[in-house]
Every structure is written in C-alpha cells, then in structure tokens.
C-alpha positions, 0 to 999 in steps of 0.5 A: 553487511552492517545492519542499520538502526533505522526504523520505518513505518508505512501506512497503506491501510485501505487499498489492495492495488496501492499495497501491491505498488509499495514493493519498489518503495521497500527496495528503495528504502533498503538501498537508502538505509541498508538493513533498515527495519520496515513495518507495514500498517494495513487493515486486517483484511489486507494482511494475507496480501501484505504477507507476500511483500518482501523485506518487511519486519512486521505487518501491523494490522487493525480492524479499521473496517469497524471505524470506516464510514466509506470504502475510501479511507474511513472517517472524514477527518473532522473528528478525533481519533477514538480512545482505542486508536489513540492508545494504539497510536501511542504504542506505535509512537513508542517504537521510535520510528525514524520515518513514517510514510502515509500512503493513505491520502485521507484526513483521518489517516493524517490524524493517525500519522500525526499521532505517531509523530515520527521526526520524518513524516511523509504523505498526509498529516492532519493537525488542528483539522488541517491536512497537508501533504508532506513531500512533493512527490506524494503531493503530486501523487494526489494531484495527478488523480485530477489530471490522469491523462497528463500524468507520465509517472507510475504510482509505484515509482511515485511511492518510491520517490516520495517515500525514499528518493532516487535509486535504481528501478526494482520490479514488483515481485512477491514472496510466494509460500510453498503451499500456495504454489502447490495449491496453484499447481493442483488447480491448473493440473486438469487444464494441462492435460488438455494442452491448453493455456490458462488465463486468469481474468480479474474483472472487478475493482473496489470502485466502479470508476476503476472498473474496465467496461464489461463489454471490453472484458468480454471482447478480450476474453473472446479474442483470447479464446 
C-alpha cells in the first residue's frame, strides 16, 4: 500500500470520554487518506489513555492544567495565548499539518487551533476574540448538547463525520499493552477460584450533571448481585 503524505492533528484536550470516542474518527481518516500521519494533542493527564488509541503517529502533550481555570476547557478565550503556549503553537504550525480537528469546543482551544493555522481547520476556531465552529457536523455536536433528548447521533459518529466524512462504521477498540493484560489477569485470578463473574462499576464523572444518580447505581449493583 502506498503511503500518504497527509498529516492530521486532533485537539482533544480535556475530557477522557471524548478521547475514547475519537477512535472511529481515526479509522475514518485512514479510509479517507490511507497512510496519513495522525497526531493527537491532549493534556498530560490523559497521555496513558491516549497511548491505547490505535493508528496514531505521535501523542503530543502539554500541562494544560497549569493554565486551566476550570475543568471544562481552560481560560475563557478573551485573553491571548501565553508566550509559552504561543511558541509551542508556532512549533506545531511548523510541522505543516494538512488538517487540524479541534474537538475541544472552547474559545481558548479555538485560539490554539487558529495559531497552528492549518489550511483545513475544523471545530472551534477563535480569531479576534470571536469563535466559530467550522464544519456543520461539529457545529451540530455542540448544538445538540442543548437539546439532547432530540439527538439521534452518537458523539463518536459526529466526530468521525465532522473530522473526516462519510465512510464505513468502525467499532471502538484499543491497543492494550501486554503488561496491562497480565496485571488484569492477576487481579481477577482470586475471583475465578470462587467461580463467580466479575463486574467493574464506574460510578463517577468529571461533572456532576453527567453522573448517574447514586440510587440507580445501587439498584443495578443489587440486581447483579
């Protein structure tokens, strides 16, 4: 298979769940541009999760928590990039990305996307303190948060459509290191001797509005037991 010279940078800085849902986009980009070099930009805290995503050339990290003022995306966007961030963005611009896909829909991330300056930039872009959402699918991804009960699209599919385009559906899969598999086997071996199934339960989220009510979690756990 011939290799493609295209380079793509995905900005998915702050949310673990959104990071998981970029996997179909990675597969869709490979369908659109076979052999494309795809880089991912995340906060340093998300680097271990990003390392599990397939099809990436580089995972680029930055300690964004040092400049974040809240858990939902950092500075408000009405202040310029710091000199350090601006210099870092200049080094990213020098890579010569053909497409930048900003999946962190904040004004501040839009400043960073604009500073990188790819000819095809999708998602939030902020110039002259005005933010716009480039690409109708990614704009819809933001709009539907206000009317979730009417939405009929999965966020992972919206990322794939907006960041790339139409293509075949790809399930979310990860590349699991051998040492992680061995760790998991050691942890569950004690339960296997009892002949009981093991269920993992995640009961929290980064935002209280996204957390299932505790009594519902308790009811499910009681029913499973």
